[in-house]
MMTF fields as JSON, N, C-alpha, C and O atoms, coordinates in Angstrom:
{
  "mmtfVersion": "1.0.0",
  "mmtfProducer": "UNKNOWN",
  "numBonds": 439,
  "numAtoms": 440,
  "numGroups": 110,
  "numChains": 1,
  "numModels": 1,
  "chainsPerModel": [1],
  "groupsPerChain": [110],
  "chainIdList": ["A"],
  "bondAtomList": [4, 2, 8, 6, 12, 10, 16, 14, 20, 18, 24, 22, 28, 26, 32, 30, 36, 34, 40, 38, 44, 42, 48, 46, 52, 50, 56, 54, 60, 58, 64, 62, 68, 66, 72, 70, 76, 74, 80, 78, 84, 82, 88, 86, 92, 90, 96, 94, 100, 98, 104, 102, 108, 106, 112, 110, 116, 114, 120, 118, 124, 122, 128, 126, 132, 130, 136, 134, 140, 138, 144, 142, 148, 146, 152, 150, 156, 154, 160, 158, 164, 162, 168, 166, 172, 170, 176, 174, 180, 178, 184, 182, 188, 186, 192, 190, 196, 194, 200, 198, 204, 202, 208, 206, 212, 210, 216, 214, 220, 218, 224, 222, 228, 226, 232, 230, 236, 234, 240, 238, 244, 242, 248, 246, 252, 250, 256, 254, 260, 258, 264, 262, 268, 266, 272, 270, 276, 274, 280, 278, 284, 282, 288, 286, 292, 290, 296, 294, 300, 298, 304, 302, 308, 306, 312, 310, 316, 314, 320, 318, 324, 322, 328, 326, 332, 330, 336, 334, 340, 338, 344, 342, 348, 346, 352, 350, 356, 354, 360, 358, 364, 362, 368, 366, 372, 370, 376, 374, 380, 378, 384, 382, 388, 386, 392, 390, 396, 394, 400, 398, 404, 402, 408, 406, 412, 410, 416, 414, 420, 418, 424, 422, 428, 426, 432, 430, 436, 434],
  "bondOrderList": [1, 1, 1, 1, 1, 1, 1, 1, 1, 1, 1, 1, 1, 1, 1, 1, 1, 1, 1, 1, 1, 1, 1, 1, 1, 1, 1, 1, 1, 1, 1, 1, 1, 1, 1, 1, 1, 1, 1, 1, 1, 1, 1, 1, 1, 1, 1, 1, 1, 1, 1, 1, 1, 1, 1, 1, 1, 1, 1, 1, 1, 1, 1, 1, 1, 1, 1, 1, 1, 1, 1, 1, 1, 1, 1, 1, 1, 1, 1, 1, 1, 1, 1, 1, 1, 1, 1, 1, 1, 1, 1, 1, 1, 1, 1, 1, 1, 1, 1, 1, 1, 1, 1, 1, 1, 1, 1, 1, 1],
  "groupList": [{"groupName": "MET", "atomNameList": ["N", "CA", "C", "O"], "elementList": ["N", "C", "C", "O"], "formalChargeList": [0, 0, 0, 0], "bondAtomList": [1, 0, 2, 1, 3, 2], "bondOrderList": [1, 1, 2], "singleLetterCode": "M", "chemCompType": "L-PEPTIDE LINKING"}, {"groupName": "ASN", "atomNameList": ["N", "CA", "C", "O"], "elementList": ["N", "C", "C", "O"], "formalChargeList": [0, 0, 0, 0], "bondAtomList": [1, 0, 2, 1, 3, 2], "bondOrderList": [1, 1, 2], "singleLetterCode": "N", "chemCompType": "L-PEPTIDE LINKING"}, {"groupName": "ALA", "atomNameList": ["N", "CA", "C", "O"], "elementList": ["N", "C", "C", "O"], "formalChargeList": [0, 0, 0, 0], "bondAtomList": [1, 0, 2, 1, 3, 2], "bondOrderList": [1, 1, 2], "singleLetterCode": "A", "chemCompType": "L-PEPTIDE LINKING"}, {"groupName": "GLU", "atomNameList": ["N", "CA", "C", "O"], "elementList": ["N", "C", "C", "O"], "formalChargeList": [0, 0, 0, 0], "bondAtomList": [1, 0, 2, 1, 3, 2], "bondOrderList": [1, 1, 2], "singleLetterCode": "E", "chemCompType": "L-PEPTIDE LINKING"}, {"groupName": "THR", "atomNameList": ["N", "CA", "C", "O"], "elementList": ["N", "C", "C", "O"], "formalChargeList": [0, 0, 0, 0], "bondAtomList": [1, 0, 2, 1, 3, 2], "bondOrderList": [1, 1, 2], "singleLetterCode": "T", "chemCompType": "L-PEPTIDE LINKING"}, {"groupName": "GLY", "atomNameList": ["N", "CA", "C", "O"], "elementList": ["N", "C", "C", "O"], "formalChargeList": [0, 0, 0, 0], "bondAtomList": [1, 0, 2, 1, 3, 2], "bondOrderList": [1, 1, 2], "singleLetterCode": "G", "chemCompType": "PEPTIDE LINKING"}, {"groupName": "HIS", "atomNameList": ["N", "CA", "C", "O"], "elementList": ["N", "C", "C", "O"], "formalChargeList": [0, 0, 0, 0], "bondAtomList": [1, 0, 2, 1, 3, 2], "bondOrderList": [1, 1, 2], "singleLetterCode": "H", "chemCompType": "L-PEPTIDE LINKING"}, {"groupName": "ARG", "atomNameList": ["N", "CA", "C", "O"], "elementList": ["N", "C", "C", "O"], "formalChargeList": [0, 0, 0, 0], "bondAtomList": [1, 0, 2, 1, 3, 2], "bondOrderList": [1, 1, 2], "singleLetterCode": "R", "chemCompType": "L-PEPTIDE LINKING"}, {"groupName": "LEU", "atomNameList": ["N", "CA", "C", "O"], "elementList": ["N", "C", "C", "O"], "formalChargeList": [0, 0, 0, 0], "bondAtomList": [1, 0, 2, 1, 3, 2], "bondOrderList": [1, 1, 2], "singleLetterCode": "L", "chemCompType": "L-PEPTIDE LINKING"}, {"groupName": "PRO", "atomNameList": ["N", "CA", "C", "O"], "elementList": ["N", "C", "C", "O"], "formalChargeList": [0, 0, 0, 0], "bondAtomList": [1, 0, 2, 1, 3, 2], "bondOrderList": [1, 1, 2], "singleLetterCode": "P", "chemCompType": "L-PEPTIDE LINKING"}, {"groupName": "LYS", "atomNameList": ["N", "CA", "C", "O"], "elementList": ["N", "C", "C", "O"], "formalChargeList": [0, 0, 0, 0], "bondAtomList": [1, 0, 2, 1, 3, 2], "bondOrderList": [1, 1, 2], "singleLetterCode": "K", "chemCompType": "L-PEPTIDE LINKING"}, {"groupName": "ILE", "atomNameList": ["N", "CA", "C", "O"], "elementList": ["N", "C", "C", "O"], "formalChargeList": [0, 0, 0, 0], "bondAtomList": [1, 0, 2, 1, 3, 2], "bondOrderList": [1, 1, 2], "singleLetterCode": "I", "chemCompType": "L-PEPTIDE LINKING"}, {"groupName": "PHE", "atomNameList": ["N", "CA", "C", "O"], "elementList": ["N", "C", "C", "O"], "formalChargeList": [0, 0, 0, 0], "bondAtomList": [1, 0, 2, 1, 3, 2], "bondOrderList": [1, 1, 2], "singleLetterCode": "F", "chemCompType": "L-PEPTIDE LINKING"}, {"groupName": "SER", "atomNameList": ["N", "CA", "C", "O"], "elementList": ["N", "C", "C", "O"], "formalChargeList": [0, 0, 0, 0], "bondAtomList": [1, 0, 2, 1, 3, 2], "bondOrderList": [1, 1, 2], "singleLetterCode": "S", "chemCompType": "L-PEPTIDE LINKING"}, {"groupName": "CYS", "atomNameList": ["N", "CA", "C", "O"], "elementList": ["N", "C", "C", "O"], "formalChargeList": [0, 0, 0, 0], "bondAtomList": [1, 0, 2, 1, 3, 2], "bondOrderList": [1, 1, 2], "singleLetterCode": "C", "chemCompType": "L-PEPTIDE LINKING"}, {"groupName": "GLN", "atomNameList": ["N", "CA", "C", "O"], "elementList": ["N", "C", "C", "O"], "formalChargeList": [0, 0, 0, 0], "bondAtomList": [1, 0, 2, 1, 3, 2], "bondOrderList": [1, 1, 2], "singleLetterCode": "Q", "chemCompType": "L-PEPTIDE LINKING"}, {"groupName": "VAL", "atomNameList": ["N", "CA", "C", "O"], "elementList": ["N", "C", "C", "O"], "formalChargeList": [0, 0, 0, 0], "bondAtomList": [1, 0, 2, 1, 3, 2], "bondOrderList": [1, 1, 2], "singleLetterCode": "V", "chemCompType": "L-PEPTIDE LINKING"}, {"groupName": "ASP", "atomNameList": ["N", "CA", "C", "O"], "elementList": ["N", "C", "C", "O"], "formalChargeList": [0, 0, 0, 0], "bondAtomList": [1, 0, 2, 1, 3, 2], "bondOrderList": [1, 1, 2], "singleLetterCode": "D", "chemCompType": "L-PEPTIDE LINKING"}, {"groupName": "TYR", "atomNameList": ["N", "CA", "C", "O"], "elementList": ["N", "C", "C", "O"], "formalChargeList": [0, 0, 0, 0], "bondAtomList": [1, 0, 2, 1, 3, 2], "bondOrderList": [1, 1, 2], "singleLetterCode": "Y", "chemCompType": "L-PEPTIDE LINKING"}, {"groupName": "TRP", "atomNameList": ["N", "CA", "C", "O"], "elementList": ["N", "C", "C", "O"], "formalChargeList": [0, 0, 0, 0], "bondAtomList": [1, 0, 2, 1, 3, 2], "bondOrderList": [1, 1, 2], "singleLetterCode": "W", "chemCompType": "L-PEPTIDE LINKING"}],
  "groupTypeList": [0, 1, 2, 3, 4, 0, 5, 6, 7, 8, 6, 6, 9, 10, 8, 9, 8, 11, 8, 2, 12, 2, 8, 8, 13, 2, 14, 4, 2, 12, 15, 9, 2, 9, 4, 13, 9, 16, 11, 15, 7, 17, 2, 6, 5, 7, 11, 3, 7, 13, 5, 2, 2, 7, 2, 2, 12, 10, 7, 3, 6, 9, 14, 9, 2, 4, 7, 15, 9, 10, 5, 9, 14, 9, 5, 18, 16, 11, 17, 6, 16, 16, 9, 8, 10, 7, 5, 5, 2, 17, 13, 9, 13, 1, 0, 15, 19, 15, 4, 16, 17, 3, 2, 10, 2, 10, 17, 7, 16, 3],
  "groupIdList": [1, 2, 3, 4, 5, 6, 7, 8, 9, 10, 11, 12, 13, 14, 15, 16, 17, 18, 19, 20, 21, 22, 23, 24, 25, 26, 27, 28, 29, 30, 31, 32, 33, 34, 35, 36, 37, 38, 39, 40, 41, 42, 43, 44, 45, 46, 47, 48, 49, 50, 51, 52, 53, 54, 55, 56, 57, 58, 59, 60, 61, 62, 63, 64, 65, 66, 67, 68, 69, 70, 71, 72, 73, 74, 75, 76, 77, 78, 79, 80, 81, 82, 83, 84, 85, 86, 87, 88, 89, 90, 91, 92, 93, 94, 95, 96, 97, 98, 99, 100, 101, 102, 103, 104, 105, 106, 107, 108, 109, 110],
  "secStructList": [7, 7, 2, 2, 2, 2, 2, 2, 2, 2, 6, 7, 6, 6, 1, 2, 2, 2, 2, 2, 2, 2, 2, 2, 2, 2, 6, 6, 6, 1, 7, 7, 7, 7, 7, 7, 7, 7, 7, 7, 5, 7, 6, 6, 1, 1, 5, 7, 7, 7, 2, 2, 2, 2, 2, 2, 2, 2, 2, 6, 1, 7, 7, 6, 6, 6, 7, 7, 1, 1, 1, 7, 7, 6, 6, 5, 7, 7, 3, 3, 1, 1, 7, 6, 6, 6, 6, 7, 7, 1, 1, 4, 4, 4, 3, 3, 7, 7, 5, 2, 2, 2, 2, 2, 2, 2, 2, 6, 6, 7],
  "xCoordList": [0.639, 0.088, 0.986, 1.819, 0.891, 1.539, 0.657, -0.524, 1.085, 0.5, -0.599, -1.698, -0.368, -1.724, -2.99, -3.97, -2.554, -3.969, -3.948, -5.11, -3.077, -3.726, -4.551, -5.588, -3.792, -4.767, -6.019, -6.949, -6.164, -7.935, -8.64, -9.575, -8.371, -8.812, -9.433, -10.528, -8.494, -8.649, -10.013, -10.991, -10.053, -11.066, -12.433, -12.809, -12.994, -14.004, -15.123, -15.03, -16.352, -17.323, -17.875, -18.114, -18.172, -19.084, -17.677, -17.774, -16.676, -15.432, -16.357, -16.9, -16.983, -17.237, -18.229, -18.376, -19.201, -20.163, -20.195, -21.152, -18.604, -18.576, -17.869, -18.233, -16.731, -16.209, -16.979, -16.455, -18.304, -18.982, -20.242, -21.016, -20.23, -21.121, -20.002, -20.247, -18.591, -17.813, -17.529, -17.401, -17.406, -17.225, -18.358, -18.268, -19.485, -20.97, -21.279, -22.058, -20.738, -20.742, -19.916, -20.247, -18.631, -17.494, -18.126, -17.998, -18.898, -19.08, -20.546, -21.063, -21.251, -22.691, -22.216, -23.092, -20.749, -20.432, -20.377, -20.728, -19.831, -18.845, -19.953, -19.501, -20.911, -21.769, -21.165, -20.405, -21.572, -20.626, -22.0, -23.172, -21.492, -22.393, -23.259, -22.96, -24.477, -25.53, -24.815, -24.052, -25.186, -25.054, -25.857, -27.007, -25.342, -26.237, -27.398, -27.165, -28.437, -28.784, -29.38, -29.478, -29.593, -29.235, -29.957, -31.059, -29.453, -29.662, -30.438, -29.77, -32.202, -32.674, -32.27, -32.312, -31.969, -31.716, -32.303, -32.339, -33.129, -33.768, -32.881, -31.675, -33.995, -33.203, -31.504, -30.499, -31.873, -30.576, -29.695, -28.893, -29.848, -28.992, -28.953, -27.776, -29.766, -30.042, -30.923, -31.77, -30.67, -31.154, -32.85, -33.279, -33.461, -35.071, -35.461, -34.629, -36.477, -37.083, -38.679, -39.322, -39.327, -40.813, -41.624, -41.597, -42.348, -43.077, -44.264, -44.477, -44.782, -45.432, -44.85, -45.47, -43.405, -42.976, -42.896, -43.257, -42.382, -42.116, -43.774, -43.911, -44.969, -46.068, -46.555, -47.512, -45.782, -46.127, -45.331, -45.871, -44.0, -43.826, -43.877, -43.351, -44.461, -45.122, -46.194, -46.296, -47.011, -48.123, -47.853, -48.538, -46.996, -46.562, -45.425, -44.916, -45.2, -44.134, -44.631, -43.92, -45.545, -45.769, -44.28, -43.467, -44.351, -43.337, -43.058, -43.993, -41.66, -41.628, -42.053, -42.647, -41.72, -42.144, -43.193, -43.456, -44.339, -45.454, -46.567, -47.776, -45.962, -46.763, -47.868, -48.866, -47.653, -48.729, -48.087, -46.867, -48.789, -48.709, -48.317, -47.812, -48.546, -48.748, -47.826, -47.503, -47.449, -47.176, -45.741, -45.026, -45.436, -43.856, -43.54, -44.224, -42.227, -41.561, -40.584, -39.456, -40.718, -39.674, -38.706, -38.949, -37.143, -36.33, -35.782, -35.056, -36.33, -36.074, -36.156, -36.741, -35.412, -35.48, -35.268, -34.271, -36.28, -36.415, -35.081, -34.724, -34.591, -33.021, -33.684, -34.685, -32.697, -32.289, -30.777, -29.551, -31.793, -30.792, -29.531, -28.417, -29.887, -28.61, -29.141, -30.25, -27.768, -28.244, -28.785, -28.913, -29.108, -29.802, -28.792, -28.88, -27.549, -26.472, -25.578, -24.806, -26.142, -25.096, -26.36, -26.333, -27.475, -28.063, -29.31, -30.385, -29.456, -30.058, -32.211, -32.48, -32.874, -33.866, -35.041, -35.104, -35.631, -36.325, -38.028, -39.009, -37.712, -39.138, -39.284, -38.234, -40.528, -40.34, -39.695, -39.297, -39.575, -38.803, -37.165, -36.411, -36.802, -35.233, -35.123, -34.035, -36.395, -36.118, -36.591, -37.469, -35.657, -35.986, -36.19, -36.107, -36.384, -36.682, -35.105, -34.515, -34.646, -33.188, -33.422, -34.485, -32.425, -32.46, -31.847, -31.306, -32.009, -31.037, -29.732, -28.755, -29.727, -27.9, -27.331, -26.258, -28.334, -27.448, -27.301, -26.301, -28.341, -28.462, -27.144, -26.378, -27.032, -25.602, -24.203, -23.281, -24.458, -23.053, -22.914, -21.923, -23.967, -23.911, -23.251, -22.103, -24.288, -23.585, -22.342, -21.746, -21.471, -20.123, -19.273, -18.052, -19.763, -18.87, -19.411, -18.798, -20.699, -20.917, -20.216, -20.364],
  "yCoordList": [-0.844, 0.2, 1.135, 1.259, 1.805, 3.251, 4.199, 3.85, 6.085, 6.611, 6.903, 6.761, 7.333, 7.658, 6.846, 7.324, 5.368, 4.727, 4.699, 4.717, 4.663, 5.134, 6.53, 6.613, 7.592, 8.682, 8.493, 8.94, 7.734, 7.54, 7.164, 7.882, 6.07, 5.177, 6.269, 6.211, 7.025, 8.467, 8.892, 8.797, 9.436, 9.984, 9.399, 9.791, 8.524, 7.701, 8.39, 8.673, 8.853, 9.398, 9.328, 10.32, 7.697, 7.409, 7.183, 6.381, 7.918, 7.413, 7.593, 6.634, 9.618, 10.122, 9.422, 9.467, 8.573, 8.233, 6.792, 6.017, 6.539, 4.767, 5.136, 4.517, 6.167, 6.369, 7.096, 7.063, 8.024, 8.099, 7.223, 7.446, 5.964, 4.584, 4.093, 4.148, 3.534, 2.911, 3.901, 3.225, 5.303, 5.619, 5.484, 4.996, 5.866, 5.51, 3.802, 3.445, 3.206, 1.362, 1.379, 0.801, 2.068, 1.972, 2.412, 1.759, 3.701, 4.351, 3.91, 4.324, 3.077, 2.581, 0.955, 0.23, 0.398, -1.074, -1.02, -1.929, 0.307, 0.011, 1.046, 1.9, 0.896, 1.633, 1.384, 0.445, 2.327, 2.078, 1.083, 1.098, 0.458, -0.771, 0.072, 1.0, -0.729, -0.148, 0.021, -0.826, 1.238, 1.033, 0.293, 0.148, -0.516, -0.851, -0.457, 0.584, -0.898, -0.063, 0.229, -0.8, 0.873, 1.326, 0.216, -0.113, -0.283, -1.474, -0.994, -0.425, -1.104, -0.544, -1.56, -2.768, -0.631, -1.008, -0.436, 0.79, -1.72, -1.317, -0.761, -0.619, -0.254, 0.502, -0.605, -0.292, -1.421, -1.977, -2.472, -3.396, -1.923, -1.664, -3.206, -3.562, -4.243, -5.595, -5.102, -4.222, -5.738, -5.35, -5.563, -6.239, -4.762, -4.711, -6.367, -6.943, -6.851, -7.723, -7.513, -6.876, -7.912, -8.168, -9.252, -10.41, -8.739, -9.472, -10.49, -11.696, -9.697, -10.31, -11.442, -12.442, -11.066, -12.075, -13.034, -14.069, -13.062, -14.414, -15.064, -16.134, -14.332, -15.077, -15.404, -16.169, -14.705, -15.691, -16.86, -17.725, -16.94, -17.864, -19.31, -20.318, -19.41, -19.966, -20.618, -21.842, -19.916, -20.285, -21.164, -22.142, -20.795, -21.512, -22.694, -23.375, -22.768, -23.551, -24.122, -23.804, -24.739, -25.145, -25.857, -26.713, -25.283, -26.258, -27.467, -28.264, -27.937, -29.015, -29.887, -30.935, -29.438, -29.994, -30.537, -31.739, -28.968, -29.445, -29.229, -29.039, -29.296, -29.169, -27.833, -27.971, -26.546, -25.38, -24.432, -24.265, -23.889, -22.633, -21.312, -20.296, -21.419, -20.244, -20.998, -22.183, -19.584, -20.193, -20.775, -20.945, -21.1, -21.576, -22.877, -23.899, -22.674, -24.248, -24.79, -24.339, -25.753, -26.119, -27.079, -28.007, -26.196, -26.993, -26.593, -27.268, -25.368, -24.899, -23.473, -22.998, -22.639, -21.275, -20.805, -21.174, -19.857, -19.451, -18.598, -17.477, -19.335, -18.846, -17.921, -18.1, -17.006, -16.279, -17.104, -17.01, -17.801, -18.223, -17.119, -17.2, -16.151, -15.17, -14.273, -13.752, -14.252, -13.323, -11.962, -11.579, -11.213, -9.617, -9.121, -8.059, -9.395, -8.411, -8.446, -7.633, -9.848, -9.453, -9.534, -10.316, -8.572, -8.065, -9.141, -8.614, -10.219, -11.3, -10.147, -9.097, -10.821, -10.347, -10.693, -11.904, -10.167, -10.498, -10.606, -9.863, -12.017, -12.343, -13.823, -14.461, -14.551, -16.22, -16.711, -17.871, -16.405, -17.121, -17.203, -18.089, -16.381, -16.289, -16.823, -16.729, -17.652, -17.975, -19.333, -19.751, -20.387, -21.62, -22.313, -21.631, -23.382, -23.811, -24.427, -24.798, -24.396, -24.712, -25.337, -25.171, -26.143, -26.759, -25.549, -24.604, -25.711, -24.412, -24.915, -24.209, -26.406, -26.917, -26.282, -25.742, -26.54, -26.286, -24.596, -24.118, -23.627, -22.602, -22.063, -21.281, -22.548, -22.171, -22.333, -21.541, -23.635, -23.944, -22.636, -21.906, -22.46, -21.38, -20.314, -19.99, -19.543, -18.199, -18.366, -17.29, -19.547, -19.433, -19.412, -19.519, -19.298, -19.163, -18.125, -17.781, -17.379, -16.072, -14.834, -13.707],
  "zCoordList": [-0.263, -0.045, -0.027, 0.87, -0.939, -1.096, -0.802, -0.81, -0.363, 0.145, -0.36, 0.176, -1.432, -2.69, -1.878, -1.306, -2.068, -1.836, -0.173, 0.234, 0.804, 1.95, 2.323, 2.981, 1.711, 1.717, 1.403, 2.073, 0.229, -0.195, 0.835, 1.192, 1.465, 2.173, 3.596, 4.155, 3.815, 5.093, 4.674, 5.415, 3.274, 2.959, 2.173, 1.068, 2.873, 2.568, 2.978, 4.173, 2.366, 2.36, 3.631, 4.32, 4.096, 5.437, 6.732, 7.661, 6.538, 7.779, 8.541, 9.088, 8.88, 9.83, 10.297, 11.519, 9.489, 10.642, 10.526, 10.525, 10.403, 11.013, 12.154, 13.154, 12.376, 13.65, 14.348, 15.461, 14.44, 15.51, 15.966, 16.897, 14.878, 15.702, 16.587, 17.792, 16.16, 16.542, 17.87, 18.891, 18.087, 19.626, 20.382, 21.508, 19.906, 20.561, 20.989, 21.873, 20.415, 20.781, 21.793, 22.829, 21.696, 22.7, 24.032, 25.068, 23.926, 25.445, 25.761, 26.799, 24.903, 25.557, 26.011, 26.483, 25.844, 26.147, 27.701, 28.453, 28.091, 29.484, 30.445, 31.207, 30.331, 31.401, 32.796, 33.032, 33.731, 35.164, 35.725, 35.348, 36.499, 37.282, 38.483, 39.235, 38.269, 38.967, 40.473, 40.939, 41.14, 42.521, 43.234, 42.818, 44.796, 45.532, 46.367, 46.982, 46.56, 47.292, 48.847, 49.516, 49.196, 50.782, 51.297, 50.856, 52.081, 53.154, 54.253, 55.117, 54.543, 55.548, 57.007, 57.237, 57.605, 59.025, 60.127, 60.227, 61.625, 62.423, 63.047, 62.848, 64.319, 65.61, 66.427, 67.064, 66.081, 66.788, 65.427, 65.566, 64.306, 63.291, 62.818, 62.868, 62.386, 61.902, 60.699, 60.851, 59.449, 58.549, 59.165, 60.1, 58.284, 58.405, 57.752, 57.052, 58.002, 57.356, 56.941, 57.775, 55.894, 55.945, 56.345, 55.93, 57.199, 58.006, 56.884, 57.003, 56.005, 54.828, 53.878, 53.516, 53.504, 53.04, 53.6, 53.04, 54.952, 55.781, 55.593, 55.001, 56.138, 55.931, 54.913, 54.796, 53.79, 52.532, 52.069, 51.38, 52.428, 52.206, 53.274, 52.803, 54.611, 55.32, 54.761, 54.834, 54.206, 53.241, 51.965, 51.662, 51.399, 50.542, 50.809, 49.92, 51.928, 52.254, 53.919, 54.872, 54.078, 55.64, 56.698, 56.348, 57.722, 58.419, 58.208, 58.129, 58.056, 57.988, 59.208, 58.954, 60.984, 61.792, 61.916, 61.933, 62.081, 62.323, 60.826, 60.961, 59.626, 58.627, 58.548, 57.841, 59.296, 59.799, 58.911, 58.908, 58.256, 57.655, 58.683, 58.207, 59.831, 60.679, 61.955, 62.029, 63.171, 64.098, 64.049, 63.062, 65.659, 65.466, 64.809, 64.865, 64.076, 63.657, 64.469, 64.274, 65.448, 66.364, 65.39, 64.619, 65.933, 65.007, 63.456, 62.725, 63.224, 61.903, 62.16, 63.134, 61.046, 60.842, 59.528, 58.908, 58.923, 57.568, 57.11, 57.475, 56.369, 55.899, 54.436, 53.743, 54.409, 52.925, 51.728, 51.676, 51.021, 50.224, 49.84, 50.358, 48.91, 49.016, 50.409, 50.535, 51.623, 52.125, 51.83, 50.667, 52.874, 52.755, 52.693, 52.077, 53.115, 53.503, 51.851, 51.342, 51.344, 49.878, 48.727, 47.777, 48.998, 47.652, 48.081, 47.793, 48.562, 48.15, 48.252, 48.835, 47.637, 48.118, 49.395, 49.604, 49.953, 51.555, 50.746, 50.779, 50.011, 49.374, 49.371, 49.443, 49.294, 49.698, 48.187, 48.294, 47.418, 46.277, 46.903, 46.499, 47.728, 48.265, 49.381, 49.949, 50.123, 51.107, 51.113, 50.357, 52.464, 52.42, 54.277, 55.298, 54.217, 55.574, 55.447, 54.432, 56.848, 57.459, 58.635, 59.234, 59.098, 60.768, 61.445, 60.871, 62.718, 63.32, 63.515, 63.765, 63.372, 63.233, 61.731, 61.463, 61.014, 59.582, 59.643, 59.108, 60.325, 60.248, 60.807, 60.244, 61.861, 62.863, 61.797, 61.601, 61.239, 60.374, 59.525, 59.536, 58.842, 57.903, 58.353, 58.049, 59.383, 60.155, 60.449, 60.432, 60.8, 61.116, 59.704, 59.822, 58.519, 57.164, 56.457, 55.446, 56.83, 56.22, 56.898, 56.427]
}
């Protein structure tokens, strides 16, 4: 390729449009990460939880020990699969029953 043909390629009529599209594509490809939502805490500094979400979970998944959708569930706790402090939702779809022993073991590593 000589200087004459190289110069011809730089004066292509669609070059400004091509460069503008390339710049726009590069800018939109690198969007900043969304900011984390502010985690609401109660007066004791604990993450606030939804009583309605907990009740909905119990209706959909009765206690493994008593088979009841309400009241205490001896030997079990409701666990968030993805912890709230890691951005998990406080919704029934992110909850599961867990034995007290499993919960204690999980809490040691979280």
